[in-house]
N, C-alpha and C positions, 0 to 999 in steps of 0.2 A: 448453434450446435447444442444438442441436448446430451450432456457428457454423462446421464445417469443410465445404468445397463438396464435393459428390459429383462423381464423373465426369462426369454429365450437366452439371452447373453449371459445371464446369470447360470443358466443352466450348461451353456457351453463352458463357463470358466470352471465349473464344478468337473466337467469331462476333461478339461485340460489338466486340473490339478491332480485327477484320479491317474491320468496318463503319466505324468511326471513322477509320480509316487511310486507307481509300479515299474515304470520302464527306463526312467534316467538311472544310468549305473551310478553307484555311490562313489566309487573310486574317481570317476570323471567329475562329478559335482564336487567333491572334496578338492580336487585340485583347482577348480574355478574358483571356489571360495577362498582359498588361500593363495590364489594367485601365482600358482606353479605353471610351467610351461606346459601345454598339452602336446603330446605326441601324434604322429601321423594316425597310428592306430586308434587313439582316443577320439579324434575328429572323425575317421572313417566310421567308427562304431556308432556315433551319435547320428551321422549322415545316414546310416543303413536303417537304424531304428526308426526315424522320422520317414524315410522313403516308404518302409514296409507298413506304416500307418496312413501313407497317403498325405502327410503334413509337411514334406520337405519344402515343396516349391510353392508355399502358401500365398504367393502374389501373382502366380501363373494362371493363365485361364484354364476352366476346367478340362477344355479338349486336349489340352497340352500335358495334363497330370497334375493341375493345381487342385486344391479342395472347395474351390468356389466359395470361399469366405468372403465375408464383409470385412469393410475396412475396420469396424470395431472388434471383430472377430480376430483379425491379425494383431491388432493393439493388444487385445486380451493374451494371446497367445505368447507375444513376445515379451510382454512385461513378466507374466508367470514364470516362463523359462529363465529368464535372468534372475528373478527372486529365489528360484529353486536352486540355482547353480550350473543351470544347462550351459554348455558352451554355445558361442555364436556358430552359426552355420558357416562355413569356409564360403565366403560371397563370391568368388570369381565366377564359377560356373552357374550355380543356382541364382543368385541376386544380381548379377551383371551382364555375363554373355547372355544367359537365358532370354531375358527381354529383349535384347537386340536382336537376337536370332527370330524370336516370335514377331517382332515388327518388321525387321528388314531381310532376314534370311530367306533363302529360296525353299521351297517344298521339301526338296530332297535334302537341304542342310537340317531342316527342322526334324525330318524323319530320322536322320542320322544321328545328329549331335545331342537333341534334347534327351531321348530316352537314356543316352549315355552319360549325361549330366547327373540324371535321377539316380541310376542305379550303381554310380561310383565307378565306372567304367574308365572314366577320364577324370583326371584331377587337372583343374586348369590353373593357370597363372596370369597375371595382367603384364603385358609389354608395353607400356606407356612412357614412365619417365626414362631419360637419357642423361648423360652428362651435358650439362647445357640447355635442357629441355624437360623442366620439372613443371611448375605451374604454367610455363609459356609452352604447351604441347604443340603450338603450332610450329616450334622450331624443330621439331625431330627431324633427324638426318638419316637414320635407318633406311636404306634404299632397297626397293624390290623393281628388279627390272624383268620384264614380260618376254619370254622368249618361246621357241619351239625346240624341243629336245625329243629325239625318237618319237616324232608325230605326236607329242603332247605338249599343251601349253603349260608352262611353268613360270613361276617367279623365282629368280636369284636373289636373294636377301643376304646383304652385308651391313653391319652395323652393331651397335651396342645397347642395351637398355640395364638400367641400375635401380636399385630398391626393389627388385622384384621379390614381392613377397612369398615366401613358401616354394619358390621354384626348385628347390631341391627335392620337393615330394611330387612336383608335377610333371605329366608326361605330356601335357598340350599347355600352349601360350596363345593368346590372342593379342595380336600387335598393331600398332600404328606404324605403318611404313610409308616412306615418301616414294611414290609413282610417278611424279611430275615435279619437274624443278622450273618449268616455264610459267605454270600458273601462280596466282596469289597463293601463298604459302599455306593457309588453309584449305586451299580447294586442290591441292597436289597430294592429299593423303588418303591412304587406303586401309581397310580393315581387313586382315589376313590371320588365319588361323593356321598356326604352325605346330607340327609333331616335334616334340622336344628330342625324340630319338633320331632324328635326321641327322646324317653326317654333317659336320660344321656347326653344330650348337654346342656350346661350352656354357655351363654353369660355374661360377666361382662364388664362394660364401664370403659375405661381409659379417663380421663379428661386431656386435654393438656394444655400447659402453657397459651393459650388463652382462656381458660375456655370452649372450646368448647368439644362435645362429637362426634368424628369421629371414633376415633379406638377403639379396644375392645380386651380382653383376651376370648378366646374360649376353654372350658375345654369338654373333653369326658370322661365319665365314663361308660365301658362296653356298648357301642353304637352298637346296630346291624344294620348293613348294607347289603343289598342284595348284593350277589356275581356279579349279573348282572350290578351293578354300577361299576365295574372295568372297566377302560377305557384301552383299548389295553390289553398288557400281563403282568402278575403280575410279579414284580421287573424290569420292563422296564420303570418305572414313571419318572426316571431321564431323559430319551431321551425325554419325553413328556413335563418334566418341562422347559428343556432348549428351546424347541421349543416355549413354551408359553412365556417364558422370552425375547425372541427377539421381541415380540408384545408388551408386557408390556414397555420395555425400549423406543422402539420407541413412544409409546404414551407418557411417561413421558417427552420426549423431547419438547413436546408442542409448535411446531413452530408458530401454528397460535396463541396461547395464548401470545408467546413472541411479535409477530407482533403488535397484539392489546395493550399490556401492553406498549411497544414502543411508540405508539401514544399517549397514556395517560401521558406518561413521559414527551414526547416533550411538551404537552399542559401545564403540570404543572410547568416544568422549563421555560417555555416562560413567566409566570407572573410576574409582578413586584415584587421585594421583597422591604424590608423597607428601604434599602438604594437607592430605584430608580432604580435599575439595575435588570434585569432579569438574575437568575442563568444561563440560557443557554448561557449568554454572557460572563461568568466567563471561561478562557482559560483552567484551570485543568478540571472542569466539562464538557466543550465541548468536551475536548480530549477523557474522559472516554465515554461519550455518543457516539461518533464517532466510537470508538473501538467496542463496543458491538453493534453498527449498522452493522459494516463490518462483525463481526463475525455472526451476524444473517443473513445476505445475504448469507455468504458462507454455512452457515448451511441449508438454502432454497435448495441449489443445492444437497447436501448430501440427504436431506429428499426426494427428487424426485428420486434420484437413488433408494432409498431403496423402495419406493413405486412402482416403474417400476420393482423392482426383485419381489416383492409380486405378481405384476399383472400377471408377467410371469410364475406364478406358483412356485416361490421359496421361501425361507424364508430368511429374512435379516440375516446376519451372524454378521461380526464385523462390520458392517456400524451401527448396531444397538446399539452397545456399544459406537461407536463415537458419535451417535446422543444423546445418554443418557447422555455422560459425557458433551458435549458442549451444548446441550440443557439445562441441569439442571444448568450449570454454567452461562448461559447467562439469564435465568430466575431470578436466585439468583442476578446478577449483575443489573438488571432492577430493581428489588425490592428494592436494597440497594439505587440505585440512586433515585428512587422515595421517599424513605424515607428522603434522603437527600433534595430533591427538596420541598416536604412539609414541613420539618422544625417541629415545635410544632404541626403542623396540622395532622402530621401522628399519632397522638395519636387514639386509637379507638374510632369511632363514635363522631368525632369533625366535625362539618359542614364546608364545603369548597366550592368555586365556587358557583355555582347556588343553590338556595334555597333548592332544593329536591335532593341534593347530600350529601352524608356523606362519610367520609374516614375511612378506616379501615386499613390503609396502614402498620402501626406496627404490627398488627395481621397477616397480610398477609407476611409481612417480616419474622417473626418467623416462620410461617407455612411453608414458602418456603425453610427454612434452611435443611428441611428433604429430598428435592428432591435428594439431591446428596447421599443419603443413602438408600432410598428403591429402590426396583427393582433390587437390587444388588449395593453396594457402587460403586463410581467412581474409587476408587482404585482398587476393583476387576476387574471393567471394563477394566481398563488399562493392567491388567495381561491376560484378555481375548484376547485384542487385539494383545498383545505381542505373545502370542501362536498361534493365528490363523494366522496372518500375517508374523511374523518374525519367527516362529518355535521354541521360545523359552520355 
């Protein structure tokens, strides 16, 4: 693969840079650069800016609202956004549910849900993990029983989801539910779209170690869901879940965010320490920094290969698991090195550098520890790679 940009790609990069210069709100970029928590309005504002430009769903086919970009254009856009301090697009609707609906949804579902994802009418969250069913999603127990009520087919849903990111902002949730207990457990799962405002849905916050509210528990008690909200076929949800997870794992890799974080790390390590020497001049630290930079360059190539497969109409396979493993390990290593470089200034909300910057490196370090777990733990990803590529 030729990794040199063509003249057209360089022109596109210039267009992206100009767009970010004129359209990315500075108060949002400042929050991203300093690791502060984005609020719902921040995320919704950036979502709307990208939608107005036509660049929001940049991996969707053009007929459904995508810009028709090549793999390299998508790579350029994501990297420049991360370097500029743009927030990641909230992935659940655009990056995860959208591709599932495009591939497996009915025409009626595509016509109804896809425009609402783009214009922000619906804020989606993901109902996969349960107590006792995290990386082993085939063990989900939340049940959905199909029945007739008032002449309409509905599913009655009962159960619990956990670690549901941003569910407190969401009005919709896509869920894995068990619709059959007779079949093999992977074959008895369905993919259901549920309105969070339906009676019987309850969201309870989970406050994490850094004191933030990002994840939640979601409870379903006799929740009525129209049968029309079933995606694809009943009991085939495992197939759709695996397809979705390839996109989630690729997104978790966060190549662009690692590029931006590496730049901040080098700047922090280059500052003079109390002993009159910069940490970047320490041979042991410099060796770790060089290793993570080499790993990141290698991952860029794999990322381009995955994007090229998606652009060609395919879905990333074992490559998405590779990206997930290496991507999360690289992000965690950069976070660890940044904490080392900041020293006592890595404590939350301690000022460093310029007067208008604050560091939350300690909070980010702890938050990034989860990266190798969610979306399917890295141990599970290694099993997937062994099975898909080695036949083990």
